[in-house]
PQR file of N, CA, C, O and H, with PARSE charges and radii, in Angstrom:
ATOM      1  N   MET A   1       0.816  -1.180   0.000 -0.4000 1.5000
ATOM      2  CA  MET A   1       0.000   0.000   0.000 -0.0000 2.0000
ATOM      3  C   MET A   1       0.868   1.255   0.000  0.5500 1.7000
ATOM      4  O   MET A   1       0.561   2.237  -0.677 -0.5500 1.4000
ATOM      5  N   ARG A   2       1.939   1.210   0.757 -0.4000 1.5000
ATOM      6  CA  ARG A   2       2.805   2.385   0.822 -0.0000 2.0000
ATOM      7  C   ARG A   2       3.432   2.706  -0.542  0.5500 1.7000
ATOM      8  O   ARG A   2       3.632   3.872  -0.882 -0.5500 1.4000
ATOM      9  H   ARG A   2       2.189   0.413   1.307  0.4000 1.0000
ATOM     10  N   GLU A   3       3.735   1.667  -1.309 -0.4000 1.5000
ATOM     11  CA  GLU A   3       4.317   1.889  -2.634 -0.0000 2.0000
ATOM     12  C   GLU A   3       3.352   2.651  -3.537  0.5500 1.7000
ATOM     13  O   GLU A   3       3.778   3.427  -4.393 -0.5500 1.4000
ATOM     14  H   GLU A   3       3.573   0.720  -1.032  0.4000 1.0000
ATOM     15  N   ALA A   4       2.063   2.431  -3.347 -0.4000 1.5000
ATOM     16  CA  ALA A   4       1.055   3.075  -4.178 -0.0000 2.0000
ATOM     17  C   ALA A   4       0.828   4.539  -3.799  0.5500 1.7000
ATOM     18  O   ALA A   4       0.175   5.271  -4.543 -0.5500 1.4000
ATOM     19  H   ALA A   4       1.717   1.800  -2.653  0.4000 1.0000
ATOM     20  N   LEU A   5       1.354   4.970  -2.665 -0.4000 1.5000
ATOM     21  CA  LEU A   5       1.177   6.365  -2.236 -0.0000 2.0000
ATOM     22  C   LEU A   5       1.707   7.355  -3.269  0.5500 1.7000
ATOM     23  O   LEU A   5       1.179   8.458  -3.404 -0.5500 1.4000
ATOM     24  H   LEU A   5       1.884   4.376  -2.061  0.4000 1.0000
ATOM     25  N   SER A   6       2.734   6.966  -3.985 -0.4000 1.5000
ATOM     26  CA  SER A   6       3.309   7.888  -4.966 -0.0000 2.0000
ATOM     27  C   SER A   6       2.334   8.198  -6.100  0.5500 1.7000
ATOM     28  O   SER A   6       2.529   9.163  -6.839 -0.5500 1.4000
ATOM     29  H   SER A   6       3.163   6.070  -3.875  0.4000 1.0000
ATOM     30  N   SER A   7       1.285   7.383  -6.240 -0.4000 1.5000
ATOM     31  CA  SER A   7       0.301   7.637  -7.293 -0.0000 2.0000
ATOM     32  C   SER A   7      -0.719   8.692  -6.875  0.5500 1.7000
ATOM     33  O   SER A   7      -1.536   9.118  -7.692 -0.5500 1.4000
ATOM     34  H   SER A   7       1.127   6.600  -5.639  0.4000 1.0000
ATOM     35  N   VAL A   8      -0.681   9.116  -5.619 -0.4000 1.5000
ATOM     36  CA  VAL A   8      -1.604  10.137  -5.115 -0.0000 2.0000
ATOM     37  C   VAL A   8      -0.948  11.495  -5.301  0.5500 1.7000
ATOM     38  O   VAL A   8       0.074  11.792  -4.682 -0.5500 1.4000
ATOM     39  H   VAL A   8      -0.018   8.771  -4.955  0.4000 1.0000
ATOM     40  N   GLU A   9      -1.537  12.309  -6.151 -0.4000 1.5000
ATOM     41  CA  GLU A   9      -0.928  13.597  -6.490 -0.0000 2.0000
ATOM     42  C   GLU A   9      -1.070  14.637  -5.395  0.5500 1.7000
ATOM     43  O   GLU A   9      -0.133  15.394  -5.143 -0.5500 1.4000
ATOM     44  H   GLU A   9      -2.367  12.068  -6.654  0.4000 1.0000
ATOM     45  N   ASP A  10      -2.217  14.689  -4.742 -0.4000 1.5000
ATOM     46  CA  ASP A  10      -2.472  15.708  -3.733 -0.0000 2.0000
ATOM     47  C   ASP A  10      -1.739  15.355  -2.432  0.5500 1.7000
ATOM     48  O   ASP A  10      -1.903  14.260  -1.894 -0.5500 1.4000
ATOM     49  H   ASP A  10      -2.978  14.074  -4.948  0.4000 1.0000
ATOM     50  N   ALA A  11      -0.942  16.282  -1.946 -0.4000 1.5000
ATOM     51  CA  ALA A  11      -0.137  16.048  -0.738 -0.0000 2.0000
ATOM     52  C   ALA A  11      -1.003  15.782   0.494  0.5500 1.7000
ATOM     53  O   ALA A  11      -0.653  14.943   1.324 -0.5500 1.4000
ATOM     54  H   ALA A  11      -0.809  17.171  -2.383  0.4000 1.0000
ATOM     55  N   ASP A  12      -2.129  16.487   0.621 -0.4000 1.5000
ATOM     56  CA  ASP A  12      -3.015  16.275   1.773 -0.0000 2.0000
ATOM     57  C   ASP A  12      -3.633  14.873   1.733  0.5500 1.7000
ATOM     58  O   ASP A  12      -3.719  14.190   2.753 -0.5500 1.4000
ATOM     59  H   ASP A  12      -2.414  17.169  -0.053  0.4000 1.0000
ATOM     60  N   ASP A  13      -4.058  14.462   0.539 -0.4000 1.5000
ATOM     61  CA  ASP A  13      -4.618  13.113   0.393 -0.0000 2.0000
ATOM     62  C   ASP A  13      -3.559  12.060   0.700  0.5500 1.7000
ATOM     63  O   ASP A  13      -3.837  11.061   1.362 -0.5500 1.4000
ATOM     64  H   ASP A  13      -3.988  15.018  -0.289  0.4000 1.0000
ATOM     65  N   ARG A  14      -2.355  12.293   0.217 -0.4000 1.5000
ATOM     66  CA  ARG A  14      -1.259  11.354   0.458 -0.0000 2.0000
ATOM     67  C   ARG A  14      -0.985  11.226   1.955  0.5500 1.7000
ATOM     68  O   ARG A  14      -0.741  10.129   2.457 -0.5500 1.4000
ATOM     69  H   ARG A  14      -2.129  13.105  -0.322  0.4000 1.0000
ATOM     70  N   GLU A  15      -1.028  12.351   2.659 -0.4000 1.5000
ATOM     71  CA  GLU A  15      -0.810  12.343   4.105 -0.0000 2.0000
ATOM     72  C   GLU A  15      -1.937  11.602   4.825  0.5500 1.7000
ATOM     73  O   GLU A  15      -1.683  10.846   5.763 -0.5500 1.4000
ATOM     74  H   GLU A  15      -1.227  13.242   2.251  0.4000 1.0000
ATOM     75  N   ASP A  16      -3.192  11.819   4.384 -0.4000 1.5000
ATOM     76  CA  ASP A  16      -4.334  11.127   4.992 -0.0000 2.0000
ATOM     77  C   ASP A  16      -4.210   9.619   4.823  0.5500 1.7000
ATOM     78  O   ASP A  16      -4.438   8.862   5.766 -0.5500 1.4000
ATOM     79  H   ASP A  16      -3.398  12.433   3.622  0.4000 1.0000
ATOM     80  N   VAL A  17      -3.850   9.189   3.625 -0.4000 1.5000
ATOM     81  CA  VAL A  17      -3.722   7.759   3.356 -0.0000 2.0000
ATOM     82  C   VAL A  17      -2.558   7.174   4.147  0.5500 1.7000
ATOM     83  O   VAL A  17      -2.672   6.080   4.699 -0.5500 1.4000
ATOM     84  H   VAL A  17      -3.665   9.805   2.858  0.4000 1.0000
ATOM     85  N   SER A  18      -1.454   7.884   4.206 -0.4000 1.5000
ATOM     86  CA  SER A  18      -0.296   7.416   4.958 -0.0000 2.0000
ATOM     87  C   SER A  18      -0.651   7.245   6.435  0.5500 1.7000
ATOM     88  O   SER A  18      -0.258   6.264   7.067 -0.5500 1.4000
ATOM     89  H   SER A  18      -1.361   8.773   3.758  0.4000 1.0000
ATOM     90  N   HIS A  19      -1.391   8.197   6.970 -0.4000 1.5000
ATOM     91  CA  HIS A  19      -1.825   8.125   8.369 -0.0000 2.0000
ATOM     92  C   HIS A  19      -2.754   6.925   8.584  0.5500 1.7000
ATOM     93  O   HIS A  19      -2.645   6.221   9.588 -0.5500 1.4000
ATOM     94  H   HIS A  19      -1.711   8.994   6.456  0.4000 1.0000
ATOM     95  N   ALA A  20      -3.658   6.700   7.645 -0.4000 1.5000
ATOM     96  CA  ALA A  20      -4.583   5.568   7.760 -0.0000 2.0000
ATOM     97  C   ALA A  20      -3.834   4.239   7.713  0.5500 1.7000
ATOM     98  O   ALA A  20      -4.192   3.302   8.427 -0.5500 1.4000
ATOM     99  H   ALA A  20      -3.746   7.271   6.829  0.4000 1.0000
ATOM    100  N   ILE A  21      -2.804   4.150   6.886 -0.4000 1.5000
ATOM    101  CA  ILE A  21      -1.977   2.942   6.825 -0.0000 2.0000
ATOM    102  C   ILE A  21      -1.292   2.728   8.166  0.5500 1.7000
ATOM    103  O   ILE A  21      -1.240   1.612   8.682 -0.5500 1.4000
ATOM    104  H   ILE A  21      -2.513   4.911   6.306  0.4000 1.0000
ATOM    105  N   GLN A  22      -0.774   3.805   8.715 -0.4000 1.5000
ATOM    106  CA  GLN A  22      -0.092   3.735  10.011 -0.0000 2.0000
ATOM    107  C   GLN A  22      -1.051   3.258  11.112  0.5500 1.7000
ATOM    108  O   GLN A  22      -0.680   2.431  11.946 -0.5500 1.4000
ATOM    109  H   GLN A  22      -0.816   4.712   8.296  0.4000 1.0000
ATOM    110  N   GLU A  23      -2.269   3.776  11.110 -0.4000 1.5000
ATOM    111  CA  GLU A  23      -3.265   3.363  12.107 -0.0000 2.0000
ATOM    112  C   GLU A  23      -3.603   1.880  11.954  0.5500 1.7000
ATOM    113  O   GLU A  23      -3.767   1.171  12.947 -0.5500 1.4000
ATOM    114  H   GLU A  23      -2.570   4.447  10.432  0.4000 1.0000
ATOM    115  N   LEU A  24      -3.706   1.414  10.706 -0.4000 1.5000
ATOM    116  CA  LEU A  24      -3.985   0.000  10.461 -0.0000 2.0000
ATOM    117  C   LEU A  24      -2.844  -0.865  10.987  0.5500 1.7000
ATOM    118  O   LEU A  24      -3.073  -1.896  11.620 -0.5500 1.4000
ATOM    119  H   LEU A  24      -3.573   1.990   9.899  0.4000 1.0000
ATOM    120  N   GLU A  25      -1.638  -0.443  10.725 -0.4000 1.5000
ATOM    121  CA  GLU A  25      -0.473  -1.192  11.208 -0.0000 2.0000
ATOM    122  C   GLU A  25      -0.466  -1.284  12.734  0.5500 1.7000
ATOM    123  O   GLU A  25      -0.165  -2.341  13.289 -0.5500 1.4000
ATOM    124  H   GLU A  25      -1.452   0.394  10.211  0.4000 1.0000
ATOM    125  N   LEU A  26      -0.794  -0.194  13.408 -0.4000 1.5000
ATOM    126  CA  LEU A  26      -0.836  -0.198  14.872 -0.0000 2.0000
ATOM    127  C   LEU A  26      -1.929  -1.125  15.401  0.5500 1.7000
ATOM    128  O   LEU A  26      -1.731  -1.829  16.391 -0.5500 1.4000
ATOM    129  H   LEU A  26      -1.039   0.665  12.957  0.4000 1.0000
ATOM    130  N   ALA A  27      -3.079  -1.121  14.734 -0.4000 1.5000
ATOM    131  CA  ALA A  27      -4.170  -2.002  15.161 -0.0000 2.0000
ATOM    132  C   ALA A  27      -3.773  -3.467  15.005  0.5500 1.7000
ATOM    133  O   ALA A  27      -4.121  -4.302  15.840 -0.5500 1.4000
ATOM    134  H   ALA A  27      -3.240  -0.550  13.929  0.4000 1.0000
ATOM    135  N   VAL A  28      -3.038  -3.776  13.928 -0.4000 1.5000
ATOM    136  CA  VAL A  28      -2.565  -5.145  13.716 -0.0000 2.0000
ATOM    137  C   VAL A  28      -1.560  -5.511  14.808  0.5500 1.7000
ATOM    138  O   VAL A  28      -1.628  -6.600  15.378 -0.5500 1.4000
ATOM    139  H   VAL A  28      -2.755  -3.097  13.250  0.4000 1.0000
ATOM    140  N   GLU A  29      -0.635  -4.607  15.095 -0.4000 1.5000
ATOM    141  CA  GLU A  29       0.365  -4.859  16.138 -0.0000 2.0000
ATOM    142  C   GLU A  29      -0.286  -5.085  17.493  0.5500 1.7000
ATOM    143  O   GLU A  29       0.181  -5.903  18.286 -0.5500 1.4000
ATOM    144  H   GLU A  29      -0.580  -3.722  14.631  0.4000 1.0000
ATOM    145  N   ASP A  30      -1.381  -4.349  17.759 -0.4000 1.5000
ATOM    146  CA  ASP A  30      -2.098  -4.482  19.031 -0.0000 2.0000
ATOM    147  C   ASP A  30      -3.008  -5.709  19.046  0.5500 1.7000
ATOM    148  O   ASP A  30      -3.596  -6.045  20.074 -0.5500 1.4000
ATOM    149  H   ASP A  30      -1.761  -3.685  17.115  0.4000 1.0000
ATOM    150  N   ASN A  31      -3.117  -6.370  17.895 -0.4000 1.5000
ATOM    151  CA  ASN A  31      -3.975  -7.554  17.755 -0.0000 2.0000
ATOM    152  C   ASN A  31      -5.410  -7.227  18.145  0.5500 1.7000
ATOM    153  O   ASN A  31      -6.086  -8.021  18.798 -0.5500 1.4000
ATOM    154  H   ASN A  31      -2.640  -6.097  17.060  0.4000 1.0000
ATOM    155  N   ASP A  32      -5.866  -6.041  17.734 -0.4000 1.5000
ATOM    156  CA  ASP A  32      -7.209  -5.547  18.044 -0.0000 2.0000
ATOM    157  C   ASP A  32      -8.096  -5.757  16.813  0.5500 1.7000
ATOM    158  O   ASP A  32      -8.116  -4.926  15.905 -0.5500 1.4000
ATOM    159  H   ASP A  32      -5.316  -5.395  17.204  0.4000 1.0000
ATOM    160  N   ALA A  33      -8.823  -6.866  16.793 -0.4000 1.5000
ATOM    161  CA  ALA A  33      -9.601  -7.253  15.619 -0.0000 2.0000
ATOM    162  C   ALA A  33     -10.614  -6.182  15.206  0.5500 1.7000
ATOM    163  O   ALA A  33     -10.764  -5.893  14.019 -0.5500 1.4000
ATOM    164  H   ALA A  33      -8.807  -7.541  17.531  0.4000 1.0000
ATOM    165  N   GLU A  34     -11.295  -5.606  16.170 -0.4000 1.5000
ATOM    166  CA  GLU A  34     -12.298  -4.586  15.860 -0.0000 2.0000
ATOM    167  C   GLU A  34     -11.640  -3.360  15.222  0.5500 1.7000
ATOM    168  O   GLU A  34     -12.138  -2.832  14.228 -0.5500 1.4000
ATOM    169  H   GLU A  34     -11.173  -5.841  17.134  0.4000 1.0000
ATOM    170  N   ALA A  35     -10.539  -2.917  15.786 -0.4000 1.5000
ATOM    171  CA  ALA A  35      -9.828  -1.761  15.238 -0.0000 2.0000
ATOM    172  C   ALA A  35      -9.272  -2.072  13.852  0.5500 1.7000
ATOM    173  O   ALA A  35      -9.295  -1.212  12.972 -0.5500 1.4000
ATOM    174  H   ALA A  35     -10.134  -3.345  16.594  0.4000 1.0000
ATOM    175  N   VAL A  36      -8.775  -3.286  13.647 -0.4000 1.5000
ATOM    176  CA  VAL A  36      -8.258  -3.673  12.332 -0.0000 2.0000
ATOM    177  C   VAL A  36      -9.369  -3.560  11.298  0.5500 1.7000
ATOM    178  O   VAL A  36      -9.167  -3.012  10.214 -0.5500 1.4000
ATOM    179  H   VAL A  36      -8.757  -3.986  14.361  0.4000 1.0000
ATOM    180  N   GLU A  37     -10.537  -4.080  11.638 -0.4000 1.5000
ATOM    181  CA  GLU A  37     -11.664  -4.034  10.715 -0.0000 2.0000
ATOM    182  C   GLU A  37     -12.064  -2.592  10.399  0.5500 1.7000
ATOM    183  O   GLU A  37     -12.317  -2.253   9.243 -0.5500 1.4000
ATOM    184  H   GLU A  37     -10.701  -4.525  12.518  0.4000 1.0000
ATOM    185  N   GLN A  38     -12.120  -1.758  11.417 -0.4000 1.5000
ATOM    186  CA  GLN A  38     -12.483  -0.349  11.229 -0.0000 2.0000
ATOM    187  C   GLN A  38     -11.438   0.386  10.388  0.5500 1.7000
ATOM    188  O   GLN A  38     -11.784   1.114   9.458 -0.5500 1.4000
ATOM    189  H   GLN A  38     -11.914  -2.034  12.356  0.4000 1.0000
ATOM    190  N   ARG A  39     -10.160   0.191  10.719 -0.4000 1.5000
ATOM    191  CA  ARG A  39      -9.087   0.877   9.995 -0.0000 2.0000
ATOM    192  C   ARG A  39      -9.007   0.416   8.537  0.5500 1.7000
ATOM    193  O   ARG A  39      -8.749   1.215   7.636 -0.5500 1.4000
ATOM    194  H   ARG A  39      -9.879  -0.401  11.475  0.4000 1.0000
ATOM    195  N   ALA A  40      -9.231  -0.879   8.319 -0.4000 1.5000
ATOM    196  CA  ALA A  40      -9.211  -1.406   6.952 -0.0000 2.0000
ATOM    197  C   ALA A  40     -10.337  -0.779   6.132  0.5500 1.7000
ATOM    198  O   ALA A  40     -10.133  -0.408   4.976 -0.5500 1.4000
ATOM    199  H   ALA A  40      -9.441  -1.528   9.050  0.4000 1.0000
ATOM    200  N   GLY A  41     -11.507  -0.662   6.721 -0.4000 1.5000
ATOM    201  CA  GLY A  41     -12.626  -0.034   6.020 -0.0000 2.0000
ATOM    202  C   GLY A  41     -12.346   1.420   5.704  0.5500 1.7000
ATOM    203  O   GLY A  41     -12.648   1.893   4.609 -0.5500 1.4000
ATOM    204  H   GLY A  41     -11.672  -0.963   7.660  0.4000 1.0000
ATOM    205  N   ARG A  42     -11.769   2.127   6.661 -0.4000 1.5000
ATOM    206  CA  ARG A  42     -11.439   3.544   6.446 -0.0000 2.0000
ATOM    207  C   ARG A  42     -10.414   3.686   5.325  0.5500 1.7000
ATOM    208  O   ARG A  42     -10.519   4.583   4.488 -0.5500 1.4000
ATOM    209  H   ARG A  42     -11.524   1.742   7.551  0.4000 1.0000
ATOM    210  N   LEU A  43      -9.445   2.812   5.313 -0.4000 1.5000
ATOM    211  CA  LEU A  43      -8.399   2.871   4.298 -0.0000 2.0000
ATOM    212  C   LEU A  43      -8.969   2.589   2.914  0.5500 1.7000
ATOM    213  O   LEU A  43      -8.580   3.239   1.944 -0.5500 1.4000
ATOM    214  H   LEU A  43      -9.360   2.083   5.992  0.4000 1.0000
ATOM    215  N   LYS A  44      -9.875   1.640   2.810 -0.4000 1.5000
ATOM    216  CA  LYS A  44     -10.519   1.352   1.525 -0.0000 2.0000
ATOM    217  C   LYS A  44     -11.314   2.563   1.034  0.5500 1.7000
ATOM    218  O   LYS A  44     -11.258   2.915  -0.144 -0.5500 1.4000
ATOM    219  H   LYS A  44     -10.191   1.112   3.598  0.4000 1.0000
ATOM    220  N   ARG A  45     -12.057   3.196   1.949 -0.4000 1.5000
ATOM    221  CA  ARG A  45     -12.836   4.375   1.565 -0.0000 2.0000
ATOM    222  C   ARG A  45     -11.929   5.517   1.116  0.5500 1.7000
ATOM    223  O   ARG A  45     -12.232   6.209   0.143 -0.5500 1.4000
ATOM    224  H   ARG A  45     -12.103   2.910   2.906  0.4000 1.0000
ATOM    225  N   LEU A  46     -10.825   5.712   1.819 -0.4000 1.5000
ATOM    226  CA  LEU A  46      -9.875   6.756   1.427 -0.0000 2.0000
ATOM    227  C   LEU A  46      -9.292   6.465   0.053  0.5500 1.7000
ATOM    228  O   LEU A  46      -9.158   7.367  -0.774 -0.5500 1.4000
ATOM    229  H   LEU A  46     -10.580   5.150   2.609  0.4000 1.0000
ATOM    230  N   GLY A  47      -8.948   5.212  -0.188 -0.4000 1.5000
ATOM    231  CA  GLY A  47      -8.408   4.831  -1.490 -0.0000 2.0000
ATOM    232  C   GLY A  47      -9.375   5.158  -2.607  0.5500 1.7000
ATOM    233  O   GLY A  47      -8.972   5.643  -3.665 -0.5500 1.4000
ATOM    234  H   GLY A  47      -9.057   4.480   0.484  0.4000 1.0000
ATOM    235  N   SER A  48     -10.641   4.896  -2.378 -0.4000 1.5000
ATOM    236  CA  SER A  48     -11.663   5.207  -3.382 -0.0000 2.0000
ATOM    237  C   SER A  48     -11.834   6.714  -3.541  0.5500 1.7000
ATOM    238  O   SER A  48     -11.979   7.218  -4.655 -0.5500 1.4000
ATOM    239  H   SER A  48     -10.968   4.502  -1.519  0.4000 1.0000
ATOM    240  N   ARG A  49     -11.815   7.424  -2.421 -0.4000 1.5000
ATOM    241  CA  ARG A  49     -12.039   8.882  -2.455 -0.0000 2.0000
ATOM    242  C   ARG A  49     -10.969   9.630  -3.224  0.5500 1.7000
ATOM    243  O   ARG A  49     -11.273  10.574  -3.954 -0.5500 1.4000
ATOM    244  H   ARG A  49     -11.697   7.015  -1.516  0.4000 1.0000
ATOM    245  N   VAL A  50      -9.728   9.222  -3.070 -0.4000 1.5000
ATOM    246  CA  VAL A  50      -8.652   9.970  -3.724 -0.0000 2.0000
ATOM    247  C   VAL A  50      -8.593   9.692  -5.217  0.5500 1.7000
ATOM    248  O   VAL A  50      -7.924  10.415  -5.955 -0.5500 1.4000
ATOM    249  H   VAL A  50      -9.481   8.456  -2.477  0.4000 1.0000
ATOM    250  N   GLY A  51      -9.287   8.651  -5.671 -0.4000 1.5000
ATOM    251  CA  GLY A  51      -9.425   8.425  -7.102 -0.0000 2.0000
ATOM    252  C   GLY A  51      -8.210   7.867  -7.800  0.5500 1.7000
ATOM    253  O   GLY A  51      -8.115   7.960  -9.024 -0.5500 1.4000
ATOM    254  H   GLY A  51      -9.830   8.063  -5.071  0.4000 1.0000
ATOM    255  N   SER A  52      -7.293   7.301  -7.078 -0.4000 1.5000
ATOM    256  CA  SER A  52      -6.116   6.692  -7.691 -0.0000 2.0000
ATOM    257  C   SER A  52      -6.382   5.202  -7.873  0.5500 1.7000
ATOM    258  O   SER A  52      -6.523   4.467  -6.896 -0.5500 1.4000
ATOM    259  H   SER A  52      -7.371   7.226  -6.084  0.4000 1.0000
ATOM    260  N   THR A  53      -6.451   4.763  -9.125 -0.4000 1.5000
ATOM    261  CA  THR A  53      -6.709   3.355  -9.410 -0.0000 2.0000
ATOM    262  C   THR A  53      -5.629   2.473  -8.803  0.5500 1.7000
ATOM    263  O   THR A  53      -5.928   1.415  -8.249 -0.5500 1.4000
ATOM    264  H   THR A  53      -6.337   5.361  -9.919  0.4000 1.0000
ATOM    265  N   VAL A  54      -4.378   2.901  -8.904 -0.4000 1.5000
ATOM    266  CA  VAL A  54      -3.269   2.125  -8.346 -0.0000 2.0000
ATOM    267  C   VAL A  54      -3.426   1.996  -6.841  0.5500 1.7000
ATOM    268  O   VAL A  54      -3.274   0.907  -6.287 -0.5500 1.4000
ATOM    269  H   VAL A  54      -4.136   3.760  -9.354  0.4000 1.0000
ATOM    270  N   LEU A  55      -3.728   3.096  -6.184 -0.4000 1.5000
ATOM    271  CA  LEU A  55      -3.897   3.076  -4.731 -0.0000 2.0000
ATOM    272  C   LEU A  55      -5.120   2.265  -4.332  0.5500 1.7000
ATOM    273  O   LEU A  55      -5.058   1.484  -3.383 -0.5500 1.4000
ATOM    274  H   LEU A  55      -3.852   3.981  -6.633  0.4000 1.0000
ATOM    275  N   THR A  56      -6.232   2.437  -5.040 -0.4000 1.5000
ATOM    276  CA  THR A  56      -7.449   1.694  -4.718 -0.0000 2.0000
ATOM    277  C   THR A  56      -7.207   0.194  -4.812  0.5500 1.7000
ATOM    278  O   THR A  56      -7.637  -0.562  -3.940 -0.5500 1.4000
ATOM    279  H   THR A  56      -6.282   3.072  -5.811  0.4000 1.0000
ATOM    280  N   THR A  57      -6.526  -0.239  -5.859 -0.4000 1.5000
ATOM    281  CA  THR A  57      -6.225  -1.653  -6.048 -0.0000 2.0000
ATOM    282  C   THR A  57      -5.301  -2.162  -4.954  0.5500 1.7000
ATOM    283  O   THR A  57      -5.544  -3.222  -4.377 -0.5500 1.4000
ATOM    284  H   THR A  57      -6.177   0.375  -6.568  0.4000 1.0000
ATOM    285  N   ALA A  58      -4.249  -1.416  -4.669 -0.4000 1.5000
ATOM    286  CA  ALA A  58      -3.290  -1.821  -3.632 -0.0000 2.0000
ATOM    287  C   ALA A  58      -3.941  -1.837  -2.261  0.5500 1.7000
ATOM    288  O   ALA A  58      -3.672  -2.728  -1.455 -0.5500 1.4000
ATOM    289  H   ALA A  58      -4.052  -0.556  -5.138  0.4000 1.0000
ATOM    290  N   THR A  59      -4.783  -0.872  -1.993 -0.4000 1.5000
ATOM    291  CA  THR A  59      -5.457  -0.784  -0.706 -0.0000 2.0000
ATOM    292  C   THR A  59      -6.417  -1.952  -0.517  0.5500 1.7000
ATOM    293  O   THR A  59      -6.441  -2.576   0.544 -0.5500 1.4000
ATOM    294  H   THR A  59      -5.001  -0.149  -2.647  0.4000 1.0000
ATOM    295  N   ALA A  60      -7.199  -2.242  -1.536 -0.4000 1.5000
ATOM    296  CA  ALA A  60      -8.144  -3.355  -1.450 -0.0000 2.0000
ATOM    297  C   ALA A  60      -7.400  -4.668  -1.215  0.5500 1.7000
ATOM    298  O   ALA A  60      -7.784  -5.459  -0.354 -0.5500 1.4000
ATOM    299  H   ALA A  60      -7.179  -1.735  -2.398  0.4000 1.0000
ATOM    300  N   ALA A  61      -6.348  -4.891  -1.975 -0.4000 1.5000
ATOM    301  CA  ALA A  61      -5.577  -6.128  -1.827 -0.0000 2.0000
ATOM    302  C   ALA A  61      -4.904  -6.190  -0.459  0.5500 1.7000
ATOM    303  O   ALA A  61      -4.947  -7.219   0.214 -0.5500 1.4000
ATOM    304  H   ALA A  61      -6.036  -4.248  -2.674  0.4000 1.0000
ATOM    305  N   GLY A  62      -4.291  -5.098  -0.056 -0.4000 1.5000
ATOM    306  CA  GLY A  62      -3.574  -5.063   1.219 -0.0000 2.0000
ATOM    307  C   GLY A  62      -4.484  -5.237   2.415  0.5500 1.7000
ATOM    308  O   GLY A  62      -4.175  -6.000   3.331 -0.5500 1.4000
ATOM    309  H   GLY A  62      -4.256  -4.261  -0.603  0.4000 1.0000
ATOM    310  N   THR A  63      -5.611  -4.530   2.414 -0.4000 1.5000
ATOM    311  CA  THR A  63      -6.509  -4.645   3.556 -0.0000 2.0000
ATOM    312  C   THR A  63      -7.155  -6.030   3.604  0.5500 1.7000
ATOM    313  O   THR A  63      -7.374  -6.571   4.688 -0.5500 1.4000
ATOM    314  H   THR A  63      -5.862  -3.911   1.670  0.4000 1.0000
ATOM    315  N   ASN A  64      -7.461  -6.606   2.447 -0.4000 1.5000
ATOM    316  CA  ASN A  64      -8.010  -7.965   2.436 -0.0000 2.0000
ATOM    317  C   ASN A  64      -7.010  -8.957   3.008  0.5500 1.7000
ATOM    318  O   ASN A  64      -7.392  -9.860   3.752 -0.5500 1.4000
ATOM    319  H   ASN A  64      -7.284  -6.167   1.566  0.4000 1.0000
ATOM    320  N   GLN A  65      -5.743  -8.801   2.674 -0.4000 1.5000
ATOM    321  CA  GLN A  65      -4.706  -9.689   3.213 -0.0000 2.0000
ATOM    322  C   GLN A  65      -4.603  -9.541   4.728  0.5500 1.7000
ATOM    323  O   GLN A  65      -4.481 -10.533   5.446 -0.5500 1.4000
ATOM    324  H   GLN A  65      -5.433  -8.067   2.069  0.4000 1.0000
ATOM    325  N   VAL A  66      -4.653  -8.313   5.208 -0.4000 1.5000
ATOM    326  CA  VAL A  66      -4.578  -8.060   6.651 -0.0000 2.0000
ATOM    327  C   VAL A  66      -5.778  -8.685   7.356  0.5500 1.7000
ATOM    328  O   VAL A  66      -5.624  -9.335   8.391 -0.5500 1.4000
ATOM    329  H   VAL A  66      -4.752  -7.507   4.625  0.4000 1.0000
ATOM    330  N   LEU A  67      -6.972  -8.489   6.799 -0.4000 1.5000
ATOM    331  CA  LEU A  67      -8.165  -9.043   7.418 -0.0000 2.0000
ATOM    332  C   LEU A  67      -8.127 -10.566   7.436  0.5500 1.7000
ATOM    333  O   LEU A  67      -8.531 -11.185   8.421 -0.5500 1.4000
ATOM    334  H   LEU A  67      -7.097  -7.961   5.958  0.4000 1.0000
ATOM    335  N   GLN A  68      -7.646 -11.173   6.357 -0.4000 1.5000
ATOM    336  CA  GLN A  68      -7.513 -12.631   6.313 -0.0000 2.0000
ATOM    337  C   GLN A  68      -6.505 -13.108   7.348  0.5500 1.7000
ATOM    338  O   GLN A  68      -6.747 -14.089   8.051 -0.5500 1.4000
ATOM    339  H   GLN A  68      -7.318 -10.670   5.557  0.4000 1.0000
ATOM    340  N   ALA A  69      -5.386 -12.420   7.441 -0.4000 1.5000
ATOM    341  CA  ALA A  69      -4.348 -12.812   8.398 -0.0000 2.0000
ATOM    342  C   ALA A  69      -4.851 -12.730   9.838  0.5500 1.7000
ATOM    343  O   ALA A  69      -4.413 -13.486  10.705 -0.5500 1.4000
ATOM    344  H   ALA A  69      -5.189 -11.623   6.871  0.4000 1.0000
ATOM    345  N   CYS A  70      -5.773 -11.808  10.076 -0.4000 1.5000
ATOM    346  CA  CYS A  70      -6.325 -11.644  11.419 -0.0000 2.0000
ATOM    347  C   CYS A  70      -7.585 -12.502  11.627  0.5500 1.7000
ATOM    348  O   CYS A  70      -8.211 -12.454  12.686 -0.5500 1.4000
ATOM    349  H   CYS A  70      -6.129 -11.194   9.372  0.4000 1.0000
ATOM    350  N   GLY A  71      -7.942 -13.280  10.608 -0.4000 1.5000
ATOM    351  CA  GLY A  71      -9.120 -14.134  10.708 -0.0000 2.0000
ATOM    352  C   GLY A  71     -10.429 -13.389  10.623  0.5500 1.7000
ATOM    353  O   GLY A  71     -11.442 -13.848  11.151 -0.5500 1.4000
ATOM    354  H   GLY A  71      -7.434 -13.319   9.748  0.4000 1.0000
ATOM    355  N   LEU A  72     -10.425 -12.244   9.964 -0.4000 1.5000
ATOM    356  CA  LEU A  72     -11.624 -11.419   9.884 -0.0000 2.0000
ATOM    357  C   LEU A  72     -12.287 -11.445   8.522  0.5500 1.7000
ATOM    358  O   LEU A  72     -13.331 -10.820   8.337 -0.5500 1.4000
ATOM    359  H   LEU A  72      -9.602 -11.871   9.535  0.4000 1.0000
ATOM    360  N   ALA A  73     -11.709 -12.150   7.568 -0.4000 1.5000
ATOM    361  CA  ALA A  73     -12.303 -12.178   6.225 -0.0000 2.0000
ATOM    362  C   ALA A  73     -12.459 -13.595   5.745  0.5500 1.7000
ATOM    363  O   ALA A  73     -12.942 -13.822   4.636 -0.5500 1.4000
ATOM    364  H   ALA A  73     -10.860 -12.658   7.719  0.4000 1.0000
TER
END
C-alpha cells in the first residue's frame, strides 16, 4: 500500500492515506480485531475517495490480506 502512495498527487490526500496505513499497522500490532476491521474499512474508503486506481487496487488487496491474516475475512 505504501508503494502506491506515490500515485496520489495531492499532498493532503497522500498524508491522509499514509496516516490511515499507520493506524492500520498499529491495530494489527495491538492484535485488536475490531480496530483492524475499522481501519481497513477507512483505508478502503480513502483509497476510493482519492481516485487513484493504483492506490485503490493496492489498498483493497492489502486490507483484504490483513483481514484474512487476522481471521476477519
